[in-house]
C-alpha positions in Angstrom: 33.3 7.5 15.1 30.4 5.0 15.8 30.8 1.3 16.2 29.8 -1.0 13.4 27.6 -3.9 14.2 27.8 -6.9 11.9 24.9 -9.3 12.1 25.4 -12.8 10.7 22.8 -15.4 10.3 23.6 -18.9 11.4 23.4 -21.2 8.5 22.4 -24.7 7.6 25.2 -26.8 6.1 25.1 -30.3 4.8 27.2 -33.1 3.4 25.9 -35.9 1.2 27.7 -38.9 2.6 26.4 -41.6 0.2 24.3 -42.1 -2.9 23.3 -45.6 -3.9 20.3 -47.5 -5.2 19.0 -47.8 -1.6 18.9 -44.0 -1.3 20.8 -40.9 -0.3 22.3 -40.2 3.1 23.0 -36.6 4.1 24.3 -35.0 7.3 22.7 -31.6 8.2 24.3 -29.3 10.8 23.9 -25.8 11.9 20.7 -23.8 12.3 17.4 -23.8 10.3 15.9 -20.3 10.2 14.2 -17.9 7.8 17.4 -17.5 5.7 17.8 -21.3 5.2 18.1 -22.4 1.6 18.0 -26.1 1.0 19.7 -25.7 -2.4 20.7 -29.0 -4.0 18.8 -31.0 -1.4 15.6 -30.1 -3.2 16.8 -32.1 -6.2 17.2 -35.3 -4.3 14.9 -38.2 -5.3 14.0 -41.7 -4.1 14.7 -42.4 -0.4 16.6 -39.9 1.7 18.0 -40.3 5.2 18.9 -37.1 6.9 21.2 -37.3 9.9 20.0 -34.4 12.1 22.4 -34.7 15.1 24.1 -31.4 14.1 21.0 -29.3 14.1 21.4 -27.1 17.2 18.5 -24.7 16.6 15.3 -24.3 14.6 13.4 -21.1 15.0 9.7 -20.7 14.1 10.5 -19.3 10.6 12.9 -22.2 10.1 10.2 -24.7 10.8 8.1 -23.2 8.1 11.1 -23.4 5.7 11.7 -27.0 6.6 8.0 -28.0 6.3 8.0 -26.4 2.8 11.1 -28.3 1.9 9.5 -31.5 3.1 6.3 -30.7 1.1 8.4 -30.2 -2.1 10.1 -33.5 -1.6 6.8 -35.2 -0.9 5.4 -33.8 -4.1 8.2 -35.6 -5.9 7.3 -38.9 -4.1 10.5 -38.7 -2.0 10.6 -40.9 1.1 12.2 -39.0 3.9 13.7 -40.6 7.0 15.5 -38.8 9.8 17.9 -40.2 12.3 20.0 -39.0 15.2 17.6 -36.1 15.8 19.0 -33.5 18.1 16.9 -32.4 21.1 16.2 -29.2 19.1 14.6 -31.3 16.3 12.7 -33.5 18.8 11.3 -30.3 20.4 9.9 -29.3 17.0 8.6 -32.8 16.3 6.7 -32.6 19.6 5.3 -29.1 19.0 4.2 -29.7 15.4 2.4 -32.9 14.7 2.5 -32.0 11.0 6.3 -32.2 11.1 6.3 -35.7 12.7 3.9 -36.9 10.1 6.1 -35.8 7.2 9.1 -37.9 8.2 9.9 -41.4 9.5 12.0 -41.0 12.7 14.7 -43.8 13.0 16.5 -42.5 16.1 17.0 -39.5 18.4 19.6 -38.1 20.6 18.2 -38.2 24.1 19.5 -35.9 26.9 20.5 -37.9 30.0 22.1 -36.9 33.3 23.8 -38.6 36.2 21.8 -38.3 39.5 25.0 -38.5 41.5 27.6 -36.2 39.9 25.1 -34.3 37.7 27.0 -35.0 34.5 25.0 -34.5 31.3 25.3 -35.9 27.8 23.2 -37.1 24.9 22.7 -40.8 24.0 21.4 -42.3 20.8 18.1 -44.1 21.1 16.8 -46.2 18.2 13.1 -45.9 17.4 11.6 -49.2 16.3 8.9 -48.8 13.5 5.5 -48.3 15.0 6.8 -47.8 18.5 5.0 -45.4 20.8 7.7 -45.6 23.4 11.2 -46.8 22.5 13.2 -49.1 24.7 15.4 -46.9 26.8 18.9 -48.4 26.8 20.8 -48.4 30.1 23.9 -46.1 30.0 26.3 -45.4 32.9 28.1 -42.3 33.8 31.7 -42.2 32.6 32.7 -40.3 35.7 31.1 -42.2 38.6 29.5 -45.3 37.1 25.9 -44.5 38.1 23.0 -45.3 35.8 22.0 -42.2 33.7 18.5 -41.0 33.8 16.5 -39.1 31.1 16.7 -35.3 31.7 13.1 -34.9 30.6 10.1 -37.2 31.3 10.1 -39.9 28.7 6.4 -39.5 27.8 6.9 -35.8 27.0 10.2 -36.3 25.1 8.7 -39.0 22.9 5.3 -37.4 22.6 5.7 -37.1 18.8 5.5 -41.0 18.6 1.9 -40.9 19.7 1.0 -38.9 16.6 1.5 -41.9 14.3 
């Protein structure tokens, strides 16, 4: 008897955390791919803030899906802001200038590492409006106390800011 192979597609999940006159706030997590369905998110109106810290992967088909979703929101005069963008999202912002023009980026998760003990983590970096290079806060390693350094060159990691 042969083995059965079960293939599952990672999915996008979301939670709407607040709705008020100032806008809607939603947390997205999971993976954006060709099977992604934005469902009720396409019905949102006004100003939307998407927390993208939980997006761990976006494949090339997923980027197309996401851009189509953003176009549909734009057609409805929706203002889209993103915050806490994971490194996977920042990578797509950098590869696709069209993506970075469709959203206003409020903050990103930046990968940092300790030069002494080689510990790694992500830190939240706020992006001031109109900034081409955000101020890099100083963080210290929880293990040895050394100052953490960006894992990637800052100009490359924040390249999407030069598109605005």
